[in-house]
C-alpha atoms as an extended CHARMM CRD file, in Angstrom:
* protein
*
       182  EXT
         1         1  UNK       CA              4.3220000000      -20.4170000000      -10.9920000000  PROA      1               0.0000000000
         2         2  UNK       CA              1.5130000000      -21.1140000000       -8.7710000000  PROA      2               0.0000000000
         3         3  UNK       CA             -1.6080000000      -19.0520000000       -9.1930000000  PROA      3               0.0000000000
         4         4  UNK       CA             -1.0530000000      -16.9980000000       -6.2850000000  PROA      4               0.0000000000
         5         5  UNK       CA              2.1920000000      -15.2520000000       -7.5540000000  PROA      5               0.0000000000
         6         6  UNK       CA              0.5880000000      -14.9740000000      -11.3190000000  PROA      6               0.0000000000
         7         7  UNK       CA             -1.9780000000      -12.5120000000       -9.2020000000  PROA      7               0.0000000000
         8         8  UNK       CA              0.5490000000      -10.7820000000       -7.4820000000  PROA      8               0.0000000000
         9         9  UNK       CA              2.5210000000      -10.3720000000      -10.8320000000  PROA      9               0.0000000000
        10        10  UNK       CA             -1.1800000000       -9.2200000000      -12.2580000000  PROA      10              0.0000000000
        11        11  UNK       CA             -1.2880000000       -6.3850000000       -9.5120000000  PROA      11              0.0000000000
        12        12  UNK       CA              2.2170000000       -5.2690000000      -10.1800000000  PROA      12              0.0000000000
        13        13  UNK       CA              1.4520000000       -4.9270000000      -13.9620000000  PROA      13              0.0000000000
        14        14  UNK       CA             -1.6550000000       -3.3480000000      -13.4280000000  PROA      14              0.0000000000
        15        15  UNK       CA             -0.0160000000       -0.0050000000      -12.0970000000  PROA      15              0.0000000000
        16        16  UNK       CA              1.0200000000        2.0260000000      -15.1150000000  PROA      16              0.0000000000
        17        17  UNK       CA             -2.6930000000        1.6690000000      -16.3690000000  PROA      17              0.0000000000
        18        18  UNK       CA             -3.6170000000        3.0950000000      -12.6510000000  PROA      18              0.0000000000
        19        19  UNK       CA             -1.5090000000        5.5600000000      -12.6930000000  PROA      19              0.0000000000
        20        20  UNK       CA             -2.2870000000        6.5740000000      -16.2520000000  PROA      20              0.0000000000
        21        21  UNK       CA             -5.7800000000        6.9130000000      -15.5110000000  PROA      21              0.0000000000
        22        22  UNK       CA             -4.8880000000        9.3930000000      -12.8760000000  PROA      22              0.0000000000
        23        23  UNK       CA             -2.3050000000       10.9760000000      -14.9070000000  PROA      23              0.0000000000
        24        24  UNK       CA             -4.4170000000       11.3750000000      -17.6460000000  PROA      24              0.0000000000
        25        25  UNK       CA             -7.3940000000       12.7220000000      -15.3420000000  PROA      25              0.0000000000
        26        26  UNK       CA             -9.2340000000       15.6990000000      -15.8440000000  PROA      26              0.0000000000
        27        27  UNK       CA            -12.6920000000       16.9770000000      -15.2530000000  PROA      27              0.0000000000
        28        28  UNK       CA            -13.3460000000       17.0180000000      -18.8320000000  PROA      28              0.0000000000
        29        29  UNK       CA            -12.3930000000       13.2690000000      -18.5270000000  PROA      29              0.0000000000
        30        30  UNK       CA            -14.1900000000       12.1340000000      -15.1870000000  PROA      30              0.0000000000
        31        31  UNK       CA            -14.7520000000        8.7190000000      -16.3540000000  PROA      31              0.0000000000
        32        32  UNK       CA            -10.3910000000        8.0660000000      -15.6500000000  PROA      32              0.0000000000
        33        33  UNK       CA            -11.0220000000        8.5520000000      -12.3840000000  PROA      33              0.0000000000
        34        34  UNK       CA            -13.6300000000        5.3040000000      -12.2670000000  PROA      34              0.0000000000
        35        35  UNK       CA            -11.3190000000        3.5100000000      -14.4090000000  PROA      35              0.0000000000
        36        36  UNK       CA             -8.2180000000        3.9180000000      -11.7580000000  PROA      36              0.0000000000
        37        37  UNK       CA            -11.0590000000        3.0110000000       -8.8620000000  PROA      37              0.0000000000
        38        38  UNK       CA            -11.3480000000        0.0370000000      -11.0280000000  PROA      38              0.0000000000
        39        39  UNK       CA             -8.0500000000       -0.8810000000      -11.5940000000  PROA      39              0.0000000000
        40        40  UNK       CA             -7.4310000000        0.0550000000       -7.7600000000  PROA      40              0.0000000000
        41        41  UNK       CA            -10.5240000000       -2.4570000000       -6.5040000000  PROA      41              0.0000000000
        42        42  UNK       CA             -9.1970000000       -5.0340000000       -8.5450000000  PROA      42              0.0000000000
        43        43  UNK       CA             -5.6360000000       -4.8440000000       -7.4980000000  PROA      43              0.0000000000
        44        44  UNK       CA             -7.0980000000       -5.1180000000       -3.8390000000  PROA      44              0.0000000000
        45        45  UNK       CA             -9.3560000000       -8.0370000000       -4.8500000000  PROA      45              0.0000000000
        46        46  UNK       CA             -6.3580000000       -9.6560000000       -5.7770000000  PROA      46              0.0000000000
        47        47  UNK       CA             -4.3810000000       -8.8560000000       -3.0750000000  PROA      47              0.0000000000
        48        48  UNK       CA             -7.0740000000      -10.8060000000       -0.7490000000  PROA      48              0.0000000000
        49        49  UNK       CA             -7.1540000000      -13.8170000000       -2.9540000000  PROA      49              0.0000000000
        50        50  UNK       CA             -3.8470000000      -14.5040000000       -4.0400000000  PROA      50              0.0000000000
        51        51  UNK       CA             -2.9420000000      -14.5670000000       -0.1300000000  PROA      51              0.0000000000
        52        52  UNK       CA             -6.1700000000      -17.0240000000        0.5800000000  PROA      52              0.0000000000
        53        53  UNK       CA             -5.0060000000      -19.1600000000       -2.2990000000  PROA      53              0.0000000000
        54        54  UNK       CA             -1.3780000000      -19.5070000000       -1.1030000000  PROA      54              0.0000000000
        55        55  UNK       CA             -2.5110000000      -20.3810000000        2.3680000000  PROA      55              0.0000000000
        56        56  UNK       CA             -5.1730000000      -22.7670000000        1.3460000000  PROA      56              0.0000000000
        57        57  UNK       CA             -3.3700000000      -24.7730000000       -0.9180000000  PROA      57              0.0000000000
        58        58  UNK       CA             -0.1180000000      -24.6640000000        0.9190000000  PROA      58              0.0000000000
        59        59  UNK       CA              1.8070000000      -22.9830000000       -1.9820000000  PROA      59              0.0000000000
        60        60  UNK       CA              3.6440000000      -20.4300000000        0.2000000000  PROA      60              0.0000000000
        61        61  UNK       CA              6.8400000000      -19.1320000000       -2.0850000000  PROA      61              0.0000000000
        62        62  UNK       CA              9.8570000000      -17.2620000000       -1.4300000000  PROA      62              0.0000000000
        63        63  UNK       CA              9.0080000000      -15.5960000000       -4.3330000000  PROA      63              0.0000000000
        64        64  UNK       CA              5.8010000000      -14.6350000000       -3.1980000000  PROA      64              0.0000000000
        65        65  UNK       CA              6.7330000000      -13.7370000000       -0.0780000000  PROA      65              0.0000000000
        66        66  UNK       CA              8.9190000000      -11.2830000000       -1.4470000000  PROA      66              0.0000000000
        67        67  UNK       CA              6.6280000000      -10.1070000000       -4.5050000000  PROA      67              0.0000000000
        68        68  UNK       CA              3.4990000000       -9.5950000000       -2.5330000000  PROA      68              0.0000000000
        69        69  UNK       CA              4.3000000000       -6.7590000000       -0.1610000000  PROA      69              0.0000000000
        70        70  UNK       CA              6.3840000000       -5.2390000000       -2.8800000000  PROA      70              0.0000000000
        71        71  UNK       CA              3.1290000000       -5.1260000000       -4.7910000000  PROA      71              0.0000000000
        72        72  UNK       CA              1.0300000000       -3.5030000000       -2.1890000000  PROA      72              0.0000000000
        73        73  UNK       CA              3.4930000000       -0.9950000000       -1.4920000000  PROA      73              0.0000000000
        74        74  UNK       CA              4.0640000000        0.0110000000       -5.0780000000  PROA      74              0.0000000000
        75        75  UNK       CA              0.0740000000        0.1450000000       -5.1350000000  PROA      75              0.0000000000
        76        76  UNK       CA             -0.6860000000        2.1910000000       -2.1810000000  PROA      76              0.0000000000
        77        77  UNK       CA              2.7800000000        4.5750000000       -2.8060000000  PROA      77              0.0000000000
        78        78  UNK       CA              1.4570000000        4.9570000000       -6.6660000000  PROA      78              0.0000000000
        79        79  UNK       CA             -1.7140000000        5.6720000000       -5.3920000000  PROA      79              0.0000000000
        80        80  UNK       CA             -0.9610000000        8.3370000000       -2.7730000000  PROA      80              0.0000000000
        81        81  UNK       CA              1.8240000000       10.0150000000       -4.8100000000  PROA      81              0.0000000000
        82        82  UNK       CA             -0.6590000000       10.5990000000       -7.4420000000  PROA      82              0.0000000000
        83        83  UNK       CA             -3.7740000000       11.5720000000       -5.4020000000  PROA      83              0.0000000000
        84        84  UNK       CA             -1.3970000000       14.0220000000       -3.8740000000  PROA      84              0.0000000000
        85        85  UNK       CA              0.9280000000       15.8990000000       -6.5750000000  PROA      85              0.0000000000
        86        86  UNK       CA             -1.3800000000       15.3050000000       -9.7500000000  PROA      86              0.0000000000
        87        87  UNK       CA             -2.4900000000       18.7730000000      -10.8480000000  PROA      87              0.0000000000
        88        88  UNK       CA             -6.2620000000       19.4090000000      -11.9940000000  PROA      88              0.0000000000
        89        89  UNK       CA             -7.6590000000       16.4940000000       -9.3480000000  PROA      89              0.0000000000
        90        90  UNK       CA            -10.8990000000       18.2660000000       -7.5120000000  PROA      90              0.0000000000
        91        91  UNK       CA            -10.3930000000       19.4880000000       -4.1010000000  PROA      91              0.0000000000
        92        92  UNK       CA            -12.0960000000       17.0620000000       -2.6830000000  PROA      92              0.0000000000
        93        93  UNK       CA             -9.9370000000       14.3740000000       -4.3470000000  PROA      93              0.0000000000
        94        94  UNK       CA             -6.6990000000       15.4950000000       -3.4360000000  PROA      94              0.0000000000
        95        95  UNK       CA             -4.6230000000       13.8780000000       -0.7020000000  PROA      95              0.0000000000
        96        96  UNK       CA             -2.6280000000       17.0790000000        1.6140000000  PROA      96              0.0000000000
        97        97  UNK       CA              0.5840000000       16.2920000000        1.0380000000  PROA      97              0.0000000000
        98        98  UNK       CA              1.7690000000       15.8280000000        4.7890000000  PROA      98              0.0000000000
        99        99  UNK       CA              0.2230000000       12.3770000000        4.8310000000  PROA      99              0.0000000000
       100       100  UNK       CA              2.1720000000       11.4030000000        1.6790000000  PROA      100             0.0000000000
       101       101  UNK       CA              5.0180000000       12.4620000000        3.8410000000  PROA      101             0.0000000000
       102       102  UNK       CA              4.0490000000       10.4300000000        6.7300000000  PROA      102             0.0000000000
       103       103  UNK       CA              3.1930000000        6.7360000000        4.2420000000  PROA      103             0.0000000000
       104       104  UNK       CA              6.6570000000        7.0880000000        2.6990000000  PROA      104             0.0000000000
       105       105  UNK       CA              8.8050000000        8.0910000000        5.9270000000  PROA      105             0.0000000000
       106       106  UNK       CA              6.9150000000        5.2670000000        7.5580000000  PROA      106             0.0000000000
       107       107  UNK       CA              7.5850000000        2.6350000000        4.6670000000  PROA      107             0.0000000000
       108       108  UNK       CA             11.1440000000        4.1910000000        4.1030000000  PROA      108             0.0000000000
       109       109  UNK       CA             11.8050000000        3.3180000000        8.2020000000  PROA      109             0.0000000000
       110       110  UNK       CA             10.4640000000        0.0460000000        7.7930000000  PROA      110             0.0000000000
       111       111  UNK       CA             12.8150000000       -0.6510000000        4.6240000000  PROA      111             0.0000000000
       112       112  UNK       CA             15.9580000000        1.0380000000        6.2760000000  PROA      112             0.0000000000
       113       113  UNK       CA             15.2200000000       -1.2520000000        9.6560000000  PROA      113             0.0000000000
       114       114  UNK       CA             14.8240000000       -4.1970000000        7.6000000000  PROA      114             0.0000000000
       115       115  UNK       CA             17.8860000000       -3.5030000000        6.1120000000  PROA      115             0.0000000000
       116       116  UNK       CA             19.6900000000       -3.2460000000        9.2990000000  PROA      116             0.0000000000
       117       117  UNK       CA             18.5370000000       -5.9630000000       11.3310000000  PROA      117             0.0000000000
       118       118  UNK       CA             19.4740000000       -8.1440000000        7.8250000000  PROA      118             0.0000000000
       119       119  UNK       CA             22.8720000000       -6.9240000000        8.0020000000  PROA      119             0.0000000000
       120       120  UNK       CA             23.6070000000       -7.4430000000       11.9110000000  PROA      120             0.0000000000
       121       121  UNK       CA             21.7230000000      -10.7850000000       12.4100000000  PROA      121             0.0000000000
       122       122  UNK       CA             22.1700000000      -12.0330000000        8.0920000000  PROA      122             0.0000000000
       123       123  UNK       CA             18.4420000000      -12.7470000000        8.4750000000  PROA      123             0.0000000000
       124       124  UNK       CA             15.1250000000      -11.3760000000        8.2030000000  PROA      124             0.0000000000
       125       125  UNK       CA             11.7120000000      -12.6670000000        9.0030000000  PROA      125             0.0000000000
       126       126  UNK       CA              9.0570000000      -10.4030000000        7.8270000000  PROA      126             0.0000000000
       127       127  UNK       CA              5.4740000000      -10.5950000000        9.2350000000  PROA      127             0.0000000000
       128       128  UNK       CA              3.5530000000       -7.9250000000        9.4110000000  PROA      128             0.0000000000
       129       129  UNK       CA              1.5660000000       -7.2570000000       12.4670000000  PROA      129             0.0000000000
       130       130  UNK       CA             -2.1770000000       -6.7260000000       13.1700000000  PROA      130             0.0000000000
       131       131  UNK       CA             -2.0690000000       -3.1510000000       13.2100000000  PROA      131             0.0000000000
       132       132  UNK       CA              0.2360000000       -3.0380000000        9.7870000000  PROA      132             0.0000000000
       133       133  UNK       CA             -2.7640000000       -4.6670000000        8.2870000000  PROA      133             0.0000000000
       134       134  UNK       CA             -5.1940000000       -2.2620000000       10.0230000000  PROA      134             0.0000000000
       135       135  UNK       CA             -3.1750000000        0.2880000000        8.7330000000  PROA      135             0.0000000000
       136       136  UNK       CA             -2.8330000000       -1.0820000000        4.9430000000  PROA      136             0.0000000000
       137       137  UNK       CA             -6.3460000000       -1.3760000000        5.1900000000  PROA      137             0.0000000000
       138       138  UNK       CA             -6.6220000000        2.1220000000        5.5580000000  PROA      138             0.0000000000
       139       139  UNK       CA             -4.8050000000        3.4280000000        3.8600000000  PROA      139             0.0000000000
       140       140  UNK       CA             -6.7670000000        1.6490000000        1.0260000000  PROA      140             0.0000000000
       141       141  UNK       CA            -10.0990000000        2.8370000000        2.0930000000  PROA      141             0.0000000000
       142       142  UNK       CA             -8.7250000000        6.2140000000        2.2600000000  PROA      142             0.0000000000
       143       143  UNK       CA             -7.8430000000        5.9670000000       -1.6980000000  PROA      143             0.0000000000
       144       144  UNK       CA            -11.1000000000        4.4870000000       -2.6510000000  PROA      144             0.0000000000
       145       145  UNK       CA            -12.8540000000        7.4230000000       -0.7070000000  PROA      145             0.0000000000
       146       146  UNK       CA            -11.0930000000        9.9190000000       -2.1070000000  PROA      146             0.0000000000
       147       147  UNK       CA            -11.4710000000        8.3970000000       -6.0650000000  PROA      147             0.0000000000
       148       148  UNK       CA            -15.1200000000        7.9700000000       -5.3390000000  PROA      148             0.0000000000
       149       149  UNK       CA            -15.0640000000       12.0840000000       -3.7200000000  PROA      149             0.0000000000
       150       150  UNK       CA            -16.9090000000       10.4960000000       -0.6810000000  PROA      150             0.0000000000
       151       151  UNK       CA            -17.1850000000       13.8470000000        1.4640000000  PROA      151             0.0000000000
       152       152  UNK       CA            -15.5140000000       14.4630000000        4.4440000000  PROA      152             0.0000000000
       153       153  UNK       CA            -12.2900000000       12.2800000000        3.2440000000  PROA      153             0.0000000000
       154       154  UNK       CA            -10.7560000000       14.1280000000        5.7030000000  PROA      154             0.0000000000
       155       155  UNK       CA            -11.7740000000       12.1860000000        8.3650000000  PROA      155             0.0000000000
       156       156  UNK       CA            -10.1660000000        9.3650000000        6.7090000000  PROA      156             0.0000000000
       157       157  UNK       CA             -6.8110000000       10.6140000000        5.5780000000  PROA      157             0.0000000000
       158       158  UNK       CA             -6.7070000000       11.6870000000        9.2050000000  PROA      158             0.0000000000
       159       159  UNK       CA             -7.1530000000        8.3680000000       10.4240000000  PROA      159             0.0000000000
       160       160  UNK       CA             -4.7690000000        6.6400000000        7.7000000000  PROA      160             0.0000000000
       161       161  UNK       CA             -2.0650000000        9.1410000000        9.1570000000  PROA      161             0.0000000000
       162       162  UNK       CA             -2.3740000000        8.2810000000       12.7090000000  PROA      162             0.0000000000
       163       163  UNK       CA             -2.8610000000        4.5810000000       11.8370000000  PROA      163             0.0000000000
       164       164  UNK       CA              0.4270000000        5.0950000000        9.5340000000  PROA      164             0.0000000000
       165       165  UNK       CA              1.9540000000        6.6610000000       12.5990000000  PROA      165             0.0000000000
       166       166  UNK       CA              1.1950000000        3.9920000000       15.5250000000  PROA      166             0.0000000000
       167       167  UNK       CA              2.1220000000        0.9090000000       12.8960000000  PROA      167             0.0000000000
       168       168  UNK       CA              5.2400000000        2.4220000000       12.2590000000  PROA      168             0.0000000000
       169       169  UNK       CA              6.1410000000        2.8180000000       16.1210000000  PROA      169             0.0000000000
       170       170  UNK       CA              5.3730000000       -0.5940000000       16.3920000000  PROA      170             0.0000000000
       171       171  UNK       CA              7.2990000000       -2.1760000000       13.8720000000  PROA      171             0.0000000000
       172       172  UNK       CA             10.0550000000        0.2970000000       15.2690000000  PROA      172             0.0000000000
       173       173  UNK       CA              9.6890000000       -1.3090000000       18.7890000000  PROA      173             0.0000000000
       174       174  UNK       CA              9.6860000000       -5.1150000000       17.3650000000  PROA      174             0.0000000000
       175       175  UNK       CA             12.9120000000       -4.0940000000       15.1750000000  PROA      175             0.0000000000
       176       176  UNK       CA             14.6830000000       -3.0090000000       18.3920000000  PROA      176             0.0000000000
       177       177  UNK       CA             13.2520000000       -6.0900000000       20.3250000000  PROA      177             0.0000000000
       178       178  UNK       CA             14.7280000000       -8.2460000000       17.7220000000  PROA      178             0.0000000000
       179       179  UNK       CA             17.9790000000       -6.4550000000       17.5460000000  PROA      179             0.0000000000
       180       180  UNK       CA             18.2940000000       -6.1270000000       21.2370000000  PROA      180             0.0000000000
       181       181  UNK       CA             17.5040000000      -10.1480000000       21.8510000000  PROA      181             0.0000000000
       182       182  UNK       CA             20.3190000000      -11.8100000000       18.9150000000  PROA      182             0.0000000000
């Protein structure tokens, strides 16, 4: 197993610690918010490093192409779910439920569309779009802003919602194009 895949597995294994830090957070244990932030940032950094290593070392693997997006989705969805449903978080740290619903709906639509394409064509090549990558960046930035309690986080989660919807439509359009050109 190469280093890039080990870093991806590290990201997946760090998730329970990230979620636990948020679940056990309370204003009297404010340090847990920073623990969650450090774990999240470590996961984000290792995401960039594993992709870079796989490219420069020419060590892209089938396992990595499957695990990397799964690790990203698990990290982002865990963060969005925790930051929108956990009680006890101050108002500035809570994500509105409608943003969570948009993010989950987009990811579910992409997953369902991918399954349909695979069933019809017997193969599936997944490559993230530039807008999809920008959406991931904005989503990650929103989580960091919320964990830091940066004022005006509303602007960031509004940007996340806009990017999420736009990239979702982009992926639907690409999927329909693939199906029409089979």
